[in-house]
C-alpha positions in Angstrom: -39.6 -115.0 46.1 -35.9 -115.2 46.1 -34.3 -117.5 48.8 -30.7 -116.8 49.8 -28.5 -119.8 50.8 -27.0 -119.5 54.3 -23.8 -121.0 55.4 -24.0 -122.7 58.8 -20.2 -122.6 59.3 -17.9 -119.8 60.4 -18.3 -116.7 58.4 -15.6 -116.2 55.8 -13.8 -112.9 55.8 -14.2 -110.9 52.6 -11.5 -109.0 50.8 -12.1 -105.5 49.7 -14.0 -105.6 46.5 -15.9 -108.6 47.5 -13.3 -111.3 46.4 -13.6 -114.7 48.1 -11.8 -115.8 51.3 -8.8 -113.9 52.5 -5.6 -114.9 50.9 -7.2 -116.8 48.1 -6.3 -114.2 45.5 -2.7 -113.4 46.8 -1.6 -117.0 47.5 -0.4 -116.1 51.0 -1.4 -118.4 53.9 -4.2 -117.3 56.0 -3.3 -116.1 59.5 -3.1 -119.0 62.0 -5.2 -118.8 65.1 -3.2 -118.7 68.4 -2.4 -122.3 69.7 -3.3 -123.9 66.4 -0.7 -126.5 65.0 1.3 -125.4 62.0 0.5 -126.8 58.6 1.8 -130.4 57.9 4.4 -129.3 55.4 5.9 -126.8 57.8 6.0 -129.3 60.6 8.0 -131.7 58.4 10.6 -128.9 57.6 11.0 -128.1 61.2 11.5 -131.8 62.2 14.1 -132.3 59.5 15.9 -129.1 60.6 15.9 -130.2 64.3 17.4 -133.7 63.3 20.2 -132.1 61.3 21.1 -129.7 64.1 21.1 -132.5 66.7 23.3 -134.8 64.5 25.8 -132.1 64.0 26.0 -131.3 67.7 26.4 -135.0 68.6 29.2 -135.5 66.1 31.0 -132.4 67.4 30.8 -133.6 71.0 32.0 -137.1 70.1 35.0 -135.9 68.1 35.9 -133.5 70.9 35.6 -136.2 73.5 37.9 -138.5 71.6 40.7 -136.0 71.1 40.5 -134.8 74.7 40.2 -138.1 76.5 43.3 -139.6 78.1 43.7 -143.4 77.4 43.3 -145.3 80.7 46.4 -146.7 82.3 46.8 -150.5 82.2 45.6 -152.0 85.5 45.1 -155.4 87.0 46.2 -158.5 85.0 47.5 -156.5 82.0 49.9 -154.4 84.1 50.9 -157.4 86.1 51.9 -159.4 83.0 54.2 -156.7 81.8 55.9 -156.3 85.2 56.2 -160.1 85.7 57.7 -160.7 82.3 60.4 -158.0 82.8 61.2 -159.3 86.3 61.5 -162.9 85.2 64.0 -162.0 82.4 66.2 -160.0 84.8 66.3 -162.6 87.7 69.0 -165.3 87.9 68.5 -167.8 90.8 71.0 -169.3 93.1 72.3 -172.6 91.8 70.4 -175.4 93.7 72.3 -178.4 95.1 70.3 -180.7 92.8 71.5 -178.8 89.7 75.2 -179.0 90.6 77.8 -181.7 90.0 80.6 -181.4 92.6 83.9 -183.0 91.9 87.6 -182.6 92.9 90.5 -181.6 90.8 94.2 -182.7 91.1 95.8 -182.5 94.6 98.9 -180.3 94.8 101.5 -180.2 97.5 104.6 -178.1 98.1 106.7 -177.3 101.2 104.4 -179.1 103.6 101.3 -177.4 102.3 98.6 -179.2 100.2 95.7 -177.9 98.0 92.7 -179.6 96.5 90.3 -177.9 94.0 86.6 -178.3 94.5 84.7 -177.9 91.2 80.9 -177.0 90.9 79.4 -177.6 87.5 75.9 -176.4 86.4 74.1 -179.5 85.0 70.9 -177.7 84.1 69.8 -175.5 81.2 68.8 -172.7 83.5 71.3 -170.1 84.3 72.2 -169.7 88.0 74.8 -168.2 90.2 77.1 -169.1 93.1 78.6 -166.7 95.6 80.5 -167.2 98.8 82.2 -170.0 100.6 81.4 -173.7 100.2 81.0 -175.8 103.4 83.7 -178.4 103.8 84.0 -181.1 106.5 86.2 -184.2 107.0 84.9 -187.2 108.8 87.8 -188.4 110.8 88.9 -192.0 111.5 87.6 -191.6 115.1 84.2 -190.5 113.8 84.6 -186.8 114.6 84.2 -183.9 112.2 86.9 -181.4 111.1 85.6 -178.2 109.6 87.5 -176.1 107.1 87.8 -172.4 108.1 87.2 -169.6 105.7 90.4 -168.0 104.4 91.2 -164.4 105.2 93.1 -161.8 103.3 91.5 -162.8 100.0 89.2 -160.7 97.7 85.6 -160.5 98.8 83.4 -163.2 97.3 81.8 -162.2 94.0 78.9 -163.6 92.1 79.8 -166.3 89.5 77.0 -166.9 86.9 76.9 -170.3 85.3 75.2 -171.6 82.2 74.8 -175.2 81.3 78.2 -177.0 81.6 80.0 -174.0 83.1 82.0 -174.4 86.4 83.0 -172.4 89.4 85.6 -173.6 91.9 87.2 -173.1 95.3 90.4 -174.3 96.9 90.8 -176.1 100.2 94.2 -176.1 101.8 96.0 -177.6 104.8 99.3 -178.4 106.3 100.2 -182.1 106.0 102.8 -182.4 108.7 102.3 -182.4 112.5 102.2 -179.1 114.2 104.5 -180.3 117.0 107.2 -181.2 114.4 107.0 -184.9 115.0 108.7 -187.0 112.4 105.8 -189.5 112.4 102.2 -188.8 111.4 99.3 -190.3 113.3 95.7 -189.4 114.3 97.0 -188.3 117.6 99.0 -185.3 116.2 97.2 -185.1 112.8 93.4 -185.1 113.1 92.7 -185.6 109.4 94.9 -188.7 109.2 92.9 -191.6 107.9 89.8 -189.5 107.2 86.9 -191.4 105.7 84.8 -188.8 104.0 85.1 -185.3 102.5 81.7 -183.6 102.7 81.3 -180.5 100.4 78.2 -178.2 100.4 77.7 -175.6 97.7 77.3 -171.9 98.9 73.8 -171.2 100.2 72.8 -174.9 100.2 72.4 -177.5 102.9 72.8 -180.8 101.0 76.4 -182.1 101.0 78.1 -184.2 98.4 80.3 -187.1 99.7 83.8 -187.1 98.1 87.0 -189.0 98.6 89.2 -187.3 101.3 92.9 -186.6 101.0 95.0 -189.7 101.4 97.4 -190.6 104.1 100.4 -189.4 102.1 99.0 -185.9 102.5 96.8 -185.9 105.5 95.0 -182.9 106.9 96.9 -182.1 110.1 96.2 -178.4 110.7 95.5 -175.1 108.9 92.5 -176.6 107.2 90.8 -173.8 105.2 88.6 -173.0 102.2 88.5 -170.1 99.7 85.4 -168.5 98.1 84.2 -169.7 94.7 85.7 -168.1 91.6 85.0 -168.6 87.8 86.6 -171.6 86.1 87.9 -174.9 87.4 91.3 -174.0 88.9 90.1 -172.5 92.2 92.2 -169.4 91.6 90.9 -166.1 90.4 91.7 -165.2 86.8 94.7 -163.0 86.4 93.8 -159.3 85.6 93.7 -158.5 81.9 
């Protein structure tokens, strides 16, 4: 008796003519059942394709983002440093009293009128400026104070910038004869006669410098005034070029 072998697995489809499993003779892949995973080789190809596509898209977005992005404006400390440095280079401070050497020049007299030059010299390496009228007072023999008045009819005060060793100056002036026409000069008709101290304060400062006052040969009787500071050490504005 002839016994036929039975296969206990799924039945294999037959090709026409009785040739083995479907697709074996043609080399084509057998149909994949719905929901079944693709073969391993195809899965690898699909994965590589997906990675290449994703990398290209990412590179394109990154390049586009760089070209379209606007660089952020400097803020905080970075912006502040730039502004501060520019402001510091442009600013010139007022000359402080501690940085000035105040002296007097030669006294001049003519036709009953006397002048004395006040000289302000910058003693520091830092540039600074003076502008306006200095304060001038005489301490009288009686212990009183005689203030110089600001001159009128002169050009408006202008800024005088001083580097190390440079000077600005002002003139004080007065009449050195009694107003009442007396032939003799005394403290009674000439308040500045016998003055003990000349106090000079630079513009915009409050600390005075004590200097020697005019002598009794040219006492401050009346018309005591002071002019604004000008460049140089003569007390007079430079002549126009």
